[in-house]
Backbone bond lengths (Angstrom), bond angles and torsions (degrees), N, CA, C in turn:
res aa  C-N    CA-C-N  psi(-1)  N-CA   C-N-CA  omega(-1)  CA-C   N-CA-C  phi
1 M - - - 1.445 - - 1.530 109.06 -
2 T 1.304 115.75 139.62 1.453 121.42 -177.85 1.523 110.08 -85.16
3 S 1.308 115.93 140.30 1.463 119.97 -179.11 1.526 110.04 -76.55
4 P 1.332 116.90 153.81 1.462 120.09 178.07 1.532 112.80 -61.42
5 L 1.319 117.06 -31.60 1.462 120.55 178.43 1.528 111.00 -66.05
6 A 1.336 116.70 -40.36 1.469 120.39 178.33 1.525 110.81 -66.63
7 I 1.327 116.84 -39.02 1.471 120.37 177.80 1.519 110.41 -63.97
8 A 1.334 116.39 -44.13 1.468 120.79 179.23 1.523 110.74 -63.32
9 L 1.304 117.67 -40.47 1.461 121.37 179.08 1.527 111.37 -64.97
10 H 1.333 117.50 -43.63 1.466 120.76 177.16 1.529 110.92 -63.28
11 Y 1.336 116.60 -39.48 1.470 120.25 178.01 1.519 110.43 -62.55
12 L 1.328 117.11 -46.64 1.466 120.20 -178.39 1.523 111.81 -64.03
13 I 1.308 117.42 -38.43 1.470 120.18 176.96 1.523 109.77 -64.15
14 A 1.327 117.05 -46.08 1.472 120.94 -178.03 1.526 111.58 -64.39
15 I 1.343 117.97 -44.51 1.470 119.87 -177.35 1.528 110.86 -69.41
16 N 1.329 117.79 -32.80 1.461 119.95 178.02 1.521 111.85 -71.65
17 V 1.322 117.17 -38.72 1.470 120.16 176.18 1.530 109.39 -65.28
18 L 1.332 117.00 -43.74 1.472 120.94 179.25 1.531 110.82 -62.18
19 T 1.318 117.48 -42.92 1.462 121.45 179.24 1.526 111.00 -64.16
20 F 1.323 116.74 -44.76 1.459 121.43 178.84 1.528 110.70 -59.02
21 V 1.326 116.37 -45.30 1.467 121.06 179.79 1.534 110.81 -65.97
22 A 1.336 117.58 -39.07 1.467 120.59 179.62 1.526 111.15 -63.92
23 Y 1.325 117.79 -42.85 1.464 120.81 177.39 1.524 110.62 -64.95
24 G 1.329 116.66 -42.63 1.463 119.96 178.81 1.516 112.58 -64.28
25 H 1.328 116.56 -40.77 1.468 120.48 178.76 1.527 110.57 -65.40
26 D 1.324 117.03 -41.20 1.462 120.38 179.62 1.526 110.51 -65.01
27 K 1.313 117.86 -40.08 1.464 120.86 177.48 1.525 110.41 -64.75
28 W 1.334 116.36 -41.86 1.459 119.30 179.19 1.523 111.16 -63.06
29 K 1.348 116.41 -42.77 1.465 119.46 179.51 1.523 111.21 -68.54
30 A 1.324 117.92 -29.87 1.462 120.36 177.60 1.527 111.01 -67.52
31 E 1.322 116.25 -35.26 1.467 119.95 -179.22 1.521 112.92 -87.59
32 N 1.335 117.77 -21.06 1.460 122.08 -176.59 1.529 110.18 -126.34
33 P 1.321 117.96 78.55 1.466 118.43 179.54 1.524 111.22 -67.03
34 D 1.312 115.09 166.40 1.460 121.67 -179.79 1.529 109.16 -60.58
35 P 1.346 118.91 120.33 1.468 120.01 -177.82 1.528 113.27 -67.10
36 K 1.324 117.39 -20.69 1.459 120.55 -179.87 1.522 112.55 -88.46
37 A 1.317 116.86 -3.90 1.463 120.61 -175.37 1.518 110.73 -69.77
38 Q 1.290 114.48 138.93 1.450 121.48 176.23 1.524 108.76 -89.53
39 P 1.317 118.28 145.46 1.458 118.66 177.21 1.523 110.48 -63.36
40 R 1.300 115.63 147.39 1.454 121.41 -177.94 1.524 109.99 -72.25
41 K 1.326 116.72 129.82 1.458 121.45 177.65 1.518 108.60 -94.38
42 I 1.307 115.72 130.94 1.454 120.40 179.17 1.525 107.95 -94.13
43 R 1.312 114.44 118.11 1.464 119.86 -179.21 1.512 108.76 -125.08
44 T 1.294 115.18 146.28 1.460 120.19 177.38 1.514 109.03 -126.05
45 G 1.298 115.96 166.23 1.450 120.45 179.17 1.513 111.89 98.04
46 K 1.338 114.67 160.62 1.462 120.08 -175.75 1.524 112.88 -70.06
47 K 1.302 117.52 -33.14 1.456 118.70 -175.19 1.532 112.49 -68.97
48 H 1.335 117.33 -18.02 1.457 120.16 -179.89 1.520 112.53 -94.86
49 R 1.305 118.13 -1.44 1.459 121.19 -179.26 1.519 110.49 -91.37
50 R 1.283 115.42 72.20 1.456 120.45 178.25 1.510 109.47 -93.60
51 R 1.301 115.09 150.28 1.468 119.14 177.16 1.512 109.23 -83.06
52 R 1.333 113.94 137.61 1.457 118.62 174.24 1.508 109.29 -81.91
53 R 1.310 116.22 146.74 1.452 119.53 175.05 1.516 109.25 -69.76
54 K 1.336 115.38 147.81 1.456 118.95 179.52 1.516 110.12 -63.43
55 G 1.324 114.80 142.06 1.446 119.66 179.47 1.518 113.76 89.33
56 K 1.313 116.95 -9.57 1.460 120.50 179.38 1.520 108.88 -100.65
57 H 1.314 116.14 117.80 1.454 121.15 178.89 1.516 108.36 -119.66
58 P 1.313 116.68 141.93 1.463 117.32 175.51 1.526 110.43 -64.97
59 R 1.298 116.60 146.28 1.463 120.55 -175.75 1.518 112.51 -61.74
60 H 1.326 117.01 -33.43 1.456 119.39 -175.92 1.525 112.47 -74.48
61 A 1.322 119.00 -12.05 1.457 121.16 -177.26 1.527 112.84 -104.21
62 R 1.314 117.85 5.35 1.465 120.42 -175.12 1.519 112.43 -88.22
63 R 1.311 114.96 149.55 1.449 125.14 162.56 1.526 117.11 77.68
64 R 1.334 120.38 -5.64 1.465 119.28 174.04 1.515 108.36 -77.14
65 T 1.314 116.41 141.18 1.453 121.62 179.63 1.526 108.72 -81.87
66 P 1.336 118.06 126.27 1.469 119.50 178.90 1.529 111.47 -63.05
67 E 1.343 115.74 148.61 1.461 120.25 179.83 1.519 111.13 -60.63
68 A 1.327 116.94 -35.53 1.468 120.04 179.62 1.525 110.89 -62.62
69 T 1.311 117.39 -36.32 1.465 120.84 178.44 1.523 110.89 -67.94
70 L 1.333 116.22 -41.52 1.465 119.52 178.77 1.527 110.83 -63.33
71 L 1.328 117.29 -41.80 1.459 120.51 178.13 1.528 111.34 -68.90
72 L 1.327 117.39 -36.22 1.459 120.66 177.88 1.524 111.34 -63.93
73 L 1.320 116.76 -41.74 1.458 120.28 177.43 1.528 110.79 -61.34
74 A 1.325 116.11 -39.64 1.469 119.27 176.77 1.521 110.75 -65.47
75 A 1.329 117.49 -39.74 1.463 121.31 -178.86 1.524 112.10 -70.53
76 L 1.308 117.81 -26.22 1.465 121.27 179.88 1.522 112.84 -80.56
77 G 1.319 116.37 4.69 1.461 120.16 176.87 1.509 114.06 121.43
78 G 1.325 117.75 -0.30 1.456 120.81 -176.87 1.508 114.47 -97.60
79 S 1.328 117.75 23.08 1.467 119.40 -177.52 1.537 113.27 -65.69
80 P 1.339 120.99 -36.24 1.471 117.68 174.46 1.534 112.34 -62.98
81 G 1.321 117.01 -41.14 1.468 120.49 176.66 1.516 112.02 -65.09
82 A 1.334 116.52 -36.22 1.466 120.55 178.33 1.524 110.82 -66.69
83 L 1.326 117.00 -45.10 1.472 120.28 178.99 1.524 111.40 -63.06
84 L 1.322 116.00 -43.15 1.456 119.45 178.79 1.530 110.96 -62.14
85 A 1.322 116.82 -44.32 1.470 120.83 179.82 1.527 111.20 -66.88
86 M 1.331 117.50 -39.59 1.463 120.25 179.38 1.523 111.01 -59.37
87 H 1.323 116.64 -42.76 1.459 119.51 -177.64 1.525 112.49 -81.13
88 L 1.311 116.80 -35.68 1.455 120.02 -179.42 1.530 111.68 -70.82
89 F 1.340 116.97 -44.44 1.463 121.23 -178.32 1.520 112.83 -91.62
90 R 1.341 117.06 -7.04 1.475 122.62 -173.61 1.528 109.84 52.38
91 H 1.317 114.04 53.13 1.459 120.65 -176.06 1.521 109.94 -119.29
92 K 1.309 116.67 133.36 1.465 124.90 178.97 1.528 111.82 63.27
93 T 1.318 117.64 26.65 1.459 120.25 -178.69 1.529 112.37 -85.76
94 R 1.300 118.60 -10.37 1.464 121.62 177.71 1.523 112.18 -97.01
95 H 1.312 116.69 -8.80 1.459 121.04 179.78 1.520 108.94 -87.60
96 L 1.320 116.14 122.72 1.456 121.17 -176.28 1.517 112.18 -62.80
97 K 1.343 116.28 -35.75 1.465 118.00 -179.52 1.523 112.43 -68.53
98 F 1.312 117.77 -18.75 1.458 120.88 175.40 1.528 111.21 -92.44
99 T 1.336 117.35 -43.59 1.462 119.27 -177.14 1.524 111.99 -69.30
100 L 1.318 118.23 -28.48 1.463 121.38 175.86 1.526 111.94 -100.84
101 G 1.315 116.63 -35.56 1.456 121.38 -174.07 1.513 114.35 -69.91
102 V 1.324 117.19 -46.60 1.466 119.87 -177.00 1.534 111.09 -66.62
103 P 1.350 120.20 -44.38 1.472 117.85 174.80 1.533 112.75 -63.44
104 A 1.327 117.20 -34.60 1.471 119.81 177.34 1.524 110.62 -65.42
105 I 1.315 116.92 -39.17 1.461 121.10 176.96 1.528 109.40 -63.68
106 L 1.330 117.13 -42.05 1.461 120.99 179.49 1.530 111.27 -62.69
107 V 1.342 117.34 -43.71 1.465 120.86 178.83 1.524 110.15 -62.60
108 A 1.337 116.96 -42.84 1.469 120.36 178.71 1.522 110.99 -63.51
109 Q 1.324 117.16 -40.51 1.463 120.38 179.29 1.524 111.56 -67.47
110 L 1.328 117.11 -38.78 1.464 120.00 177.15 1.521 111.05 -65.93
111 A 1.333 116.65 -40.90 1.466 120.04 177.76 1.519 110.89 -64.12
112 L 1.324 116.78 -41.99 1.462 120.78 177.05 1.526 111.30 -62.97
113 G 1.319 116.71 -44.47 1.459 120.73 178.43 1.519 112.27 -63.52
114 F 1.333 116.44 -41.52 1.455 120.11 177.79 1.528 110.82 -65.13
115 G 1.333 116.34 -41.27 1.462 120.28 177.76 1.520 112.35 -62.82
116 L 1.320 116.53 -41.12 1.475 119.97 176.93 1.522 111.90 -66.48
117 A 1.328 116.50 -37.71 1.460 120.53 179.79 1.525 111.17 -66.02
118 V 1.329 116.33 -36.58 1.465 120.27 178.81 1.520 110.47 -69.82
119 L 1.327 116.69 -39.95 1.462 120.59 -179.37 1.534 112.50 -68.98
120 L 1.306 115.42 -36.15 1.459 118.76 -178.07 1.481 108.59 -91.17
C-alpha cells in the first residue's frame, strides 16, 4: 500500500509539470499564432451581429490557455512550476495578478503545508 506522503508527492510533481507545460504552451501560442488565421474584421451595426453556430470557433481564437486556467493550475499546487515557467519563458510577467498572485499562492500553500506538518 502506498503512503499518503508518497501520493501527495506524486501529485505535486504531476501538477507542477502540467502547470509548467501549460505556461510554456501558452507562451509558444502567443508567439506563434495560427498561420491560417484570418485577421479579425471589425463590424458594427445590427446586420453584422449574427450568431455563430455552436462548435464553430474562429481560427485566431483557438488554443490559447485562459488566464483563469493558468491561475487555477497554480492554485491546485502548481505554483512552483508556474513561477519557474514565468521566469524561464518570460511569460505573464507584466500582469500584476500573476506577478503578485502566483507568489502569494505559493506562500499560502507553504503556510498550509507547514501547518499540516506541525499538526501531523
